[in-house]
N, C-alpha and C positions, 0 to 999 in steps of 0.2 A: 369508593376507592376498592380495588381488587388486588389480592396477591396473585400474580400471574403464574401459569404453567409454563410460559415461554418467556424467557427473559428479553428484553428489548436489545435487539441485535446492534444498535447504534450506541447507546450509553449503559448497557447492561443492567438497567434499572429492573426491578422486580415487581413494581406496582403500576396499574394502570386505571383509567377510567373507562368504564363499559359505555360504549356509543350505541351498540345494537347487539342483540343475539340472533345468530343466523341458524335456521333450522334446515334440515334436508330430508329428503327420501332418496335413497341410494339403491343402486344395483345389489342383487344378492352377492355376498362375499367381498363386497368393497371394503377395503380394510380402513378406510378413513371414518372419522367420528361423524355423527348424525346432527351434531351442531358445533358452533364455536361462537365465542365472544369477539366482536370487532372493538378493539380497545385503542385508547390514545395513551401513550406512555406518559406517566405523570411527571416525568423529568425532562424529556426532549420533545415530546409531542409526536412522535413517530407512530403512525397508525397501522396495525396489522392484526391478524387473527391469533387471539390467544387460544390455539387449538390444542386439544388433549390427544396428541399423537406423537409419533417419532419420525425421525427420517427414514427409518426402515419401512413404515407404514407408506410413506410418499413414494419410496423406491418401488414398492411392490404395487402401488397403484399406477404409477407411469409404466410399469413393465406389463401388467395384465390388464389395464384398462385404458390403454392410450388411444386417444381419438385423432392421433396425427399420422396413423398409418393408412389412412384412405387418401389416395392422391386426389380423388374428385371433390372431397369436402373439407380436407384439412388445410389449415393454413401452413405456409412453407414449402408447398410443392410447386407453386408457379403454374399449375394446370388451368385453373379458372382465370378469367381476364382480371378481376379485381385483385387477386392474390398476385398475379404476374405483375401488374402495375405497382403494387405495393413493394415487392421485392426489387424491382427496377428502381424505384425511387430511393429505397434504402441503399441499394449498391451505389447509386450515384452520390448519395451523401457520404458514404464511407471512402470512396475512392479519391476524394479530395485530400485525404491524409495518408494515402498509400500510393506514392508515386512509382516506387519500385516494383516492376512486375515480377520480380524474383522474391519479394517478400514472402515469408511464411505466415499464411493467414489460417486461423482456426475459427470455425463457427461452432459454439457450444450450443447443444439443443437444436441442432441442425434441421430436425424433422425429416423431410424428404429431399432436402439438399437443393431446393429451388434457388436460394440466394447465393450459394457457391456456384451453382450453374451459371448465373449471370457473370459472376468475376471470371469463370472459365472463358465465357464468350468474349470478355474483355481482355483475354489473353494473359490473365495472371496464372502462373505456373504452379506455385506451391500452395495447394488448396487442401485443407484438412477439415474434418467434421468429427465431432463426438456427440453420440445421440444414444439415449437409453433403449430405444426401441430396436430389437433385432432386425424386425422386417424393414424398418426404415433404412438401416444400415446397408442391408442387402440391395435395396432399391438404389441407394446412392452409387453403390459400387457397380452395379449391372447398368443403370441408366446413364449415369454421368461420369462413371470411372474416376470416383473421387476416393481420396485417401480417408475412408470412413472409419471410425473406431466406435466399438460398442462400450457404452459407459456413461455415467453421470458425472455432474459437477462435484459431487462429494466423494467419489471414488478416489482410490490410490493412483495418482497421476503418474508415478514411477512405474507401476505395473503396466500402465496403458501406454505412455509415451517414452519411457526410459528417460534418456538424457535430453531428448528433443525439446527444444524451446521455440517460441513464436514471437514475431515481430508485431503481429496484431491479432487481437482476439475479439470476437463478436458474440455479444449476448443480447440477442433480439427477443424480447418478451420471454426472458427466462427468470430473472432474479425475483419476479413476483410470485413464483412458484416455490422458492426455495426456503425450507424449514430452518436450516442452520446456515445463515448468510455469513457468519464470520468464518466458518471453515471453507466456505464456498470461495471467498475472496482470497483467503490464504493459498488455496489451491490454484486460483488464476494467477496469483502473484509469483508462485513457484515455477511457472512455465513460461512467464513473460520474459523476453529479453530486456536488457538494460536500455532504458529510454523507449521501451516498447509502449504501444497504445492499445486502448480497448474502446470498443463501442458498446454502449449499454442503452437499450431501448426498453421503456416500461411504460404501462398506463400511467396517465396523468391523474393522480387523485384530486389534484386541486380543481380539476375542470369536470369531475364525475356530474355534478348538478346541472352544468351547461349542456351536457350531452346525455340528458336523461332518456333511456330506452324503455325499460320495464321495470317494476318494482325489484330493488335489490340485485339488479343485473351485474354490478360490479363486485358482488359478494359471492362469487360462485366457490366451488369446492376446491379449486386449484389455486385460485389467487389469494394468498395468505399475507402478502405485503404490498402496502398501498404507498406508493412513493410520490413525493413531489420533488422538485428540482433541490430544494434545500436539503431534505432528509437523504437523497441519494448522494449528493456531493459531500455531505458530513460523513455519511457511511465510509464512502470510499477514501475520503481524506484521512480517516482513521488508519488506513492501511497504506499511506504513502502515495496515493493517486491524486494527482492535481487536474482539475477540471480545465481542459483546453477550450471546448466549445459546447454550448448547449443550445437546443433548438425544440420549440414546441411543433407538433405536427398533428394532423388530423387524417385518420385512415377511414377510407370508404369501405366498410366491411360487407355491406349489401348494397343493393340498389337504392335503399332509403335511409340506412343507419350509418352514422358516422362514429368514430371512436377516438377519444382523446389520448394521445401519447406525448412523450417527448424522448429525446436522446442526448446523450453526452458522450463527448470524446474526452477520454482521460488519458493522462501520461504517468507512468511510473516514475515517481521521484523518491527522495529518501524521507521517511518519517523521522521525527526527532529522536526516537529510540534507536533507529538504524544509525543515524548520524552520531549519536553519542556513544553507541557501542563501538563504532569505528573509532572516534575519538579517544575512547579508553584504550583500545588496542595500540594506537599510534603512541600514546603516552606511555603505555607499558614496554613497549618495544624501542624506546629511545636508547641512545649511545651514550648517556651520561656516565654510567658506571665504567664503560670502557675508557673514556676520556679521563676519568679520574684514577685509573687503574695504578699508574706509576706513582702518583702522590700518596695513595694509600699504602702502597707497599713500601715506599722510602721513608714515609712519615716526616718528609720535609715540611719544615714550618712554612705556612702559606697564609694568605690573606684572602678573605672573601669580601669583594666589592659588591655591596647590595644586601640590604638587610629588610627587605620587604617579604610580602606574603610567599612570593615565589621561592626565595631563599628558605623560607621556613618549610615550605612544602618538601623541598629538596632535601632538607635535613632530616625530614620524617621518612622519606620514601626512596632515597638513593644512598650511595656510598659517601656522600659529601659529609655525613656525620662522622665518617671513619678517617677523615683527613685531620692532620695535625693544624688546626686553625688557630693562628696567634690572636687575631681579632678580626672584627667586621669593620668595614669602613663604608660610610654612606653620607652623601651630600645634604640629606634631610636632617636640618638641625634638631628637630623635635626627637629623632632616634638617637642622636649622639649622646653618649654618657649612659645608655641602656644596656642591656644585655640579653643575649640569646643563648641559652644553654650555658649560662654562667661565662660567656665570652663576651667582651665588652665591643660596643660599637662606638667607633672613633671618626674623627673628621679625616678626610683624604689626606690632610697635611701630615698625618702620622706615617705615611708612606715614604717621606723624604729620605730615611735611612734604611727602608726595607729593600732588600735585593733579591728575595726569593720570588716564587710564583704568586701571581695574583689571578684568583679565580673570579671571573665577572659573572655575577648571578642577577640578571635582569630579564624580565620577560619582553620588555618593550624597548629599552634604552641602552643596550649593550654597546651600540655603535657609538652613541654620545659618550659613553663611559670610556671607551677604548681611545677615542679622540682626547679626552681630558688627560688620560694617563700619558699618551704621547707628547701632548703639548706642555706637560709638566716635565719632560724630558727624563721620565722613568724608562729604564731600559729592561724592566723585569719581563720574564716570560709570562704571557697571558693565556689563561685557558677560558674559553667562553662557553657558559651553559645557558645562554640566552638566543636570541634571534642572531642570525648571521647574514652578512652581506654576501649574497650569491654572486 
């Protein structure tokens, strides 16, 4: 068991099991370390490189040592036949989920822009690229007239895009390179429109052994995250992304070599935290105190019908406690004769001679209570602090 330099991006655990130590001989001035441990997170099992580096080191590497700037040899240009076929297949997988030709599409890590050029040929109008290589950005603008921005997945997107948001974001063979996955996904989320979708394609770690090439081929200096379908879905689910579709694929990367990968289409939904935060705001912005304002001011004697947990929460968090409550009533016989804040809980028959306001406090049964009041021929004014009939 090893205490890690780099916490697990999925579960934030700081301990892992070393599977392999990978060593390198690197170019002069290369900012990346000469070795890293391939580890399996001891808590969730995610496999990644526990590399002694920082995101700044990787930013410098991709800026100064990029292999994606040669249109002839890099992937992502669409110049050679195999790469062109790969990009065409990828575009055809994606367009099933983008029917609107006016949709705003962003390709992050676009390399030479070959994928977006396929979309352009399919008459998609609003195409954008984000790429850390300055020369690649210049190439995309000149060759394909694309809206290409210089920058990386971990840069300040406000500085790059301003208020612009996108309907569909593409990350094709990007996330396996990213040191700080958590920040990267938060950045993606910040520029995705509500109900927007993303396409993520990564190497398939579950099938490395089935597609053996040469020793340690999949443990290169750039690929520091080794995803399978479960780990990617779990990671994205932590940030409110729901898996819409998953598919394995095999890429022909040379005349004889095939490469395992898979892609997921994910849609932005709400995380539990997002939903609960919204729920708290709705609870805080309720109009209960406005409803009770006259009773609080006049101190008219009133009765609260409902002595459950909802009433107790309102007494603790709203102006209900400031009302002049004569007593509570509740049809639950187990509550009758007991007290809340030294105020007795009575049977509804106690209302027979009560002429003032009845405050109905029930989260679920307000309408039933109102019907009971009216069927008993009470003519009291009724205030409802529960669900209402729209």
